[in-house]
N, C-alpha and C positions, 0 to 999 in steps of 0.2 A: 069794370072787367068782373072783378073778384066776386063782389056781391052777388052775380049770377051766374060764378063759376059752377057749384055743387046743385044748381039747380037742378043738372044732367047726371042721373044714376052713372050712366056708363063713364063720364069724365072722371066721375069721383072711384068707379072702380080699376081705373088705367092708372089713375095718378098714384094708389093706393100700391097695386102693383112693380108700377118700377119706381117706385122710392122703396120698397121691400128689395129690388133688385138695383139698386144704384149703383151708377158707373157700368151699366151693362148696354148693348143696343139690344133692341127687341123689334126683329119684325114682325110685318101687319099679320101675317099667318099667327106665326107664334102670341099674339096679342086678342087675335079670335078666339083660338083654342083654351089660353090661359083665364079669360074674361068669361066666356060659352056667350059672346053676345053675336051678332049677325054679323056678316061682311060689312053690309054696308053702312048699319049704323058706325061700329066701329071707325070706318073710316074718314065718318064723315066727322066726329069726334077726334079724331088725330089730327085734322088737317085744322081744327079749330086750334088746339093746343100750341099744334106749329106756325100759324098766323098771330098768336098770341107772343109767341118767342118762350114759351114754356117748355117746349120739348125742341129741340132737334132735328130733322129728317135729312137723310142721306141712302140714296139710291143704289143699292148695288144691283147691276144685273137686271131680271125683272121684279126684285124685291125692293120693297122701301123699308129704312130700319129707321127707329125714333130713340132719342137719349134724350134725359131730363139737360137741360141748359143751366148748367149753374150762375152764368150772367145772370139770368132771369132775378130782376130789381126783388122782387119775393121769395125769392128761393130759401133762403132760412127760415124763413115765419112758415112756409108752406113742409120743409122736412118736418121741424119742429112738430104740426099739425098732425103729420102722418105719423111720426116716432110714437107719438102719443096715440092714436088710431091704433096703429098696427100693433103696440103692445098692453092695448086697455084689458084690465085683468088680468095680465101675465102675474105673477108670482112667482120669483126665481131664488132654489137655495142653494147653500154651495157646494159643491161637490170636493173641489180639491183647491192647494195654491202652490206655489211655486217662485224659488226667485231663480235669479240670473233669465230672467223673459225678455222676450222679447215680439214687439209685434209684427213682425213680419213675417219671421219663421214658427209664433203659433197662427198666428193666420190661415196658417193651412190646417191649422184643426179645427178652428172657427168654419173654415167653407166645405169643410170634410162633416161637420154633423148637420149638415144641410142637404146633404147627397140622401139621393132616396134610393141608393140599390138595396138595401136590408129590407126596405120596404117593397120593394119589387119582388124578390125573392122569397117575402111572405117569412123572415126572421122577425120582423117589428113592423106591428101595425102603423106606427108613425117616430121620427126621431122628435129628438129632445130637443128643444132650443138651445144656442149656447150664449150665454151674456160672457165674455171675459170682459177685465176689471183690472187694468195695470195702473203702478203706480211707482215709481221709480224703481225701474225694470223687476216688478216682483207681482204679479197673476194671480187673481183671483178666480176661479172658475164657477158660475152656475147655471143649475138647468132647471128649464125651466118647469117648476112642484107637480102641478096635475099630470101633467105627460107623464112625469118619470115615474110616479105610484102606479098610471094606467098600466103604459109599458111592463113595471117590474113583474105586476102583477102577472101578468098574460104571460111574462119570460117563464116565470115558475114553472106554470101550467106548460109552459109548450116543451121546457127542456127535461119536462114529466113524463110525456105522455110520448113521444119520440124524439130522442136527441141526437138522431145519427145526421142532422144538418149541419150539427157543427165539426165533424169528420168530413163529411162530405161536402158540404159548402165551405163553409166559416176556413177550415183548415186548409183544404186546397185552395182555395183562391188566394188568402190570403199569403201562402208561400209562396205563391207563383209571383204572387207581388214583389216578395221580399227578394226573390231570385233577380225581378226585372231592377231593382235599384243596385242592386250588385252589380248586374250588368253594365249599366247607366256608371257606376262607379270604377266597374273595368275599362270602359270606353274612353272616359275622362284623366285618367290616371294614366293611361297611354298616350293620352297626348298634351300631357302636364296642366291638363284643368283649364288649356286656352279654349276659347269659344267663339263666335262670330255673332252679332248681335240676333241674327235669323236661327239659328242653334239656340242658344240661350234662351229663347221665347219659348222654342219648340220642348224645350230641357224642362223648363218649368211647367208646361201646361202636365209633360209626364211624371215629376213630381207631384202635384195638386192631384193627378187622378190616383196614383199609389197608396197615398197618406188617405186619400177620400175613402178610397177601396177599401181598407184596414178598418179604416175608427168604423165606417158605416156597419163592416161586418160584425165586427167584435165592440161593437156599441151593448151589443145583452150583455158582457161581461161585466162591461162599467156597470152598471145595475145593482151589483149586487154591493156598490160601497156606500146604496144609501140602506141603511138599517140591516144591512146583511142577510136578503130574503134566501138564499141560495147556502148561506151556509150555514142558518139558524135550522133551516127545514133537515140540512144533512145531517145537524147536529143531533137535533131532537129525534134521527130515525137511528141512529149510532145508537143514542142513548140504550133504546132500547133492545139492541140486539147485542149490547154489551152485560146485559144481565147477565149471573153466572160464570164469568167468562173473568181473566186476570188481565186483559188490556185494557189499557186507559186510552180517554176518547181523544187527548190530543197526540197521543203516539200514533192514535189509530187514523186520524187527520192527517199528520204529516205525509205518513206513506202511502194513503188510496191517493193523495194527491200530487204527490212529484210526477213531474213530468217525464214522458217516457224520451221527450227529443231535447235535443243538443240547443242551447244558446250559441248565440254567434260569442259569446266572453267565454263559454268554453272551448268554443273548437278554437279559439287563439288561446288560452292557456293550454292545448293540447301539443300543439307546435311550438309553444315553445320550453312546454316539457320534453317532447322528440328533442328540440335543439339540446338543452342542458344534457342530456340523458347522450346524446352523442359526444360531445365536447369531454364529459368526464369518463368516456368508455375511451376516446381516441384523440383528443386532445389536437381536436380541429381548429382552422380558426372560423371562429363563429361570427366574425363580424358581418359578410357580405349576407350571411344570411338572417341575421337579426335586422341589418337595417331594411330587408325584404319584409320582416314580420311587421318593424317598423311601420313602410310604407302600405301595407297593406290594412292594417288594422286602428291607425293610429286616431280616426275617426271614432272609434269608440268613448261611448260618454261625452262626447260631443254637446248636448245638452243644444239651449235653442242661441247663446250667444260663442261658443266655444270658450276656452280655446282647444285644439288638436292635441293631444298627444307628443311631448319630443319625445329626441331618440334617448334622449340621456335617462327619459321615463323607464323605456326599454331595459336599458343597461343597469339600471339599478335596480330590476325585477327579475333580471337575467342575474345577476351575483347573489340576490337575495337567495335564489334557488341552487343557484351551486353549491351554498351552503347547507344545504339541505341532504340527509341522510337519504342512500340512493334509494333506499325499500321506502322510505318516508314518496319518494317522486312515484316511482312503479305503482305502488298502489293507488296515488289519485290518475297517472293514468288507465289504470287496468277501470276505476270509478269511472271516467268519463270514455270510454273507448268498449265499455260495457255496460253504460248506466239504464237505456231501456232494457237490458235484462233485467237486472238486481229490481228497477221498477217494479216492474210485470210482476217477476219471481214472487216481491211484499205484496202488491197489489193481491194474486192470483190467494194468497196464505190467508189474506185477513178475509176476502170475500168468503171464501170453504169457511172456514172457523166462523165467522158470523152469521153464516148463511143470507148471506145477501143475495137477496133474490136477483133478474136478470133487469128489471125496470130500474132500480138502483145501483146495479153495475155502468150499466149506460147510462147513468145519471152523474155517478159518479167520474167515468173518463172522460164524459164531455167537459166537466168543470179543471181537469186537469187540464186537459188540451185550452178554455180557456184561459188559463193561469198563466200556462206557455208562452201563446199566441201575443197576451198582453208584454211581456219583454220583451217577444219578438219585433212584433210593431214599433216600440216604443227604439230598438235598435233600427231597424230601418227608417224609422222616422229621422231619427240623429244622423245613419248616414247620410240621408237627402236634403238635411239640415247643413250639414258641412258641405256638399255639393254647391246650398246654394248660398253658401257664404264665400266659395271659390268663386263661382260666375259674377255673383254681383260686385265683388273686388276688381274686378276689369272694368265695370262702369261705372263706378261708384264719382269718378272726379274729382271734385274738390270738395265731397261728401265726405265726411268721417264716417267710421264705421257705427258708432253710437247715433247717429243720425240715420244711419240708409238704414237702422235695423227696427225703425218706426214707421216706414212705410210700408203701404197695405198690399196684397199680392199685385193690386193692378195698378198701384203707384210702380210696383216694382218694372212690370213689365215698360210701361211709363219713359222711364229711368233709361232704362235699356234701347228706346226707341230714340233717346235724347229728346223728347217730349215733356219733361216730368215739372207739373206746376206747381204742387206745393212745394214752400220755400223750407229752409233752414230751420228759420224759428218757431214754425209752427210742426217741424219734427223735434224742436226741443220741447216744445207744448206740451208735445203728446207723451214723451218718457216720464215727464213730471206727472201727469196722470190723464189716463183716456179711458173709454169704455166701448167693443165692439158688439153690436147684435148680429150675431150669426145668417141667422135665416134672411134676417133684412139687408144683410149686408150695412149697416149704419155705421158710423165710428161718429163717437162724441167725447171732448175735448173740457179739460181741465173743471168746471163748474157746472158744467152740462152734466158732464160723466158723474160726479159725488152726486149730484140731485138723483139722478138715475137712477144709480145704486141703492141710494139712500130709501128712496121712495119704492122700490118694486123689488129688495127681495127682503128674506127672512130672517131675522136674526138667529141666532144662535143663543138659548137660554141655558146659563149655566149658573149651578150655586153651588155652594160648598157648606151650606147649614146644615148643621149636627158634625160636622167632621167627616175624616176620609178614613178608614179602614182600610179599607185594601180598594183599588182598582183595577175591574174584571176587563179579561179582552178575552181575543183566541188565541191560542195555541199555534202559531204559522212552524216552528221548528223548535224540539226539546233540547239540541245542543246535543253534544256528545254522552252524556247522562240523565238530563231533566231535570239534575239538580240546581238546587237557589243558588243564584247569582246576586252575590254582593257588589258593590260598588256606588263611584260616586255619578251623579247624574254629569251631560254635556247636553245642550239643548243644539242640537244641525239640521239647522234648513237650509241651509245654502252654503255652497264652498264658502266661502270667506270664514265660517263656523269652524271649518275643519282642523283650523291650528290649537285651539284648544283640547283636541279630543287625544288622551293619550292611553298606552293599551290597557286592557278591562274595566274601561268607564262603562257607563251605561248610556247606549245611545238614544236619546229620546227626542223625535220629531214628529212633524206634523203629518209629512208621509215620506218615504224616504225616494229621492231620486239617483239616478245612474251617477249626477257628477259629485254624490257625497259617498262614493263606493271606499276612496280610499279608509274614510272615516267609518266606516262599515267593516270592514276588514280589523279593525282594532279596539272592536266592542266586544264587551263580557258580554254584553247582551241590546237585543234591540227591541223598540219599544216605542210604536206609533199610535199616534191620534187615530187615524183612519184607515181603512183597507179589510179588506174581506179577503176569502181564502186565496184569489184570484189577482192579487198585489201587487206590486214590485219587493217591497221589504216581505211579501213572503216566500215567493221563489227566488228571493236572494241569499235568503239563512240559509234556505234551504242549500243551496250551492257550498256558502261557505260553512255549514256546519253550526252556525249561530245560535243560539238562542233567541227567539224570538215573539214578543205578543202584540198582536196589532188591533185595529180598529177600539181602543180603551176611550176613544172619542177627549180626553179633557186631560191626558199626560203632561202636554207642554204648557195647561193652564196652571195644573197644581203643582208640578216639580218645577226648581230651578237650578241651574247649574251648582255644582256641589253639593245639590241635597245626596247625602246617601240613602242609597235603598234597596229592597230584597225585590228580586223579577224572579219568580217562580213559574219555569215555563208548563212542567208540570200539569201545573190546577188552573195557568194561564192569568196570573195575577201579578200587580204590583205596587209596593207601598214603600212608607219608611222604616227607615231601620229602626 
């Protein structure tokens, strides 16, 4: 049978399509539409596949639905063939890497990059394929090189030609989805997070839709991480405008890109300051109000595995704030309450002084919005990941958290239905090493994952030939003065690294993530390998007003814990003392 299998081009196309959507049931009409073949030909070949038991057929109403049969004798061999066929000539570039990872919750992201909303709305011509590689709860994300290079060049032109779509479409739809996520949180919070299987399945579908929509819409911002095309264009333009002025490029960049909208962290911070000010003036019983703040904001910075913040954490923050001077608290509250006015005033002042034309004003404002939305969508995702944990805990049974965190989204739904097929032993192997191809929805485990990543990714070339005088990057925040910062390096990539961080240390990270925020708050300066002007490190450093140099590419490879360095935010570099 197998020797005659691919004599039919239609069968080959059908199997290729079904392996690219492994686990999905596809109707006859969907397969006709996706293959572009005639109905009679498709139905004939589908019947052959069903008779050979390569696919299963289910009738629902008037439609037949087809799904790959995992029990077929040569299923694994066919899967390997179509993985190779589907990814032929694809080469992947590393996008970012993060610790404290989990397949289940990051599977939201893999699914999201296969979402076509940005394409349908004309924001991108296509979405890049995402490859996720997991090893011992550490993940490295890769994008397809050729696609990223193509859509990045297109996106820069689009942003410069007319960036109104960023405010009118991306911002509006992204924040609407954020509000939907918050509504889900309030609904579940009122029920003490208890749900029945039917509602749990519906909620997971909603969470997938929210995250997919936000990521698809905001993929255009992610593209700046690849060689920073948006950042570099803006810096080149501003350097011309800065001639014959006393303004410095890094100062101008920081002020122009400051978001006018408040992050959820700032909203939480405002509630805390108001409570502390009320306590200082009226000596009220603050504990009920503090507990309410805890219940509403414990999910902040939850990341992909948790844990949530404890009530003790909020009590510690409250006690720290009590010891601050009244003037300092009122000044911070004023900054938060009037953030939009201050940011807009600074921007307009620079626009006028540098004679920035309307085209570039629009471009700068678009980048500022995209910078804000990167943090906003990350916070939204962490809220939904927190809720996913609450739901999964109810249906996990004897499966431990470290096991169910390595289910796929489809398998999570099977677990809730009581029809889980994957074993605990298989989940343990996935945690050790696995890879997930987003558009193909293919999971590789162990040696197969390592082999695929080795053969299909482009290695980062790095050399210190000739020694290092200084490492240059982009200044995201000048800090209070913009002066040089002296300190000891601490490499912080994951929460487990934070214990070595002391006040005044230079935090060096591949790319900062929300769950290392406590270490960021202690830093004398922040330096990252990766990140453009819309990165997490950029926006958080501005919130904290801590000097920050991003996009150095090699800081974590050059410096090690304890190295004494000088960070110059004014000129955007770091070097040994």
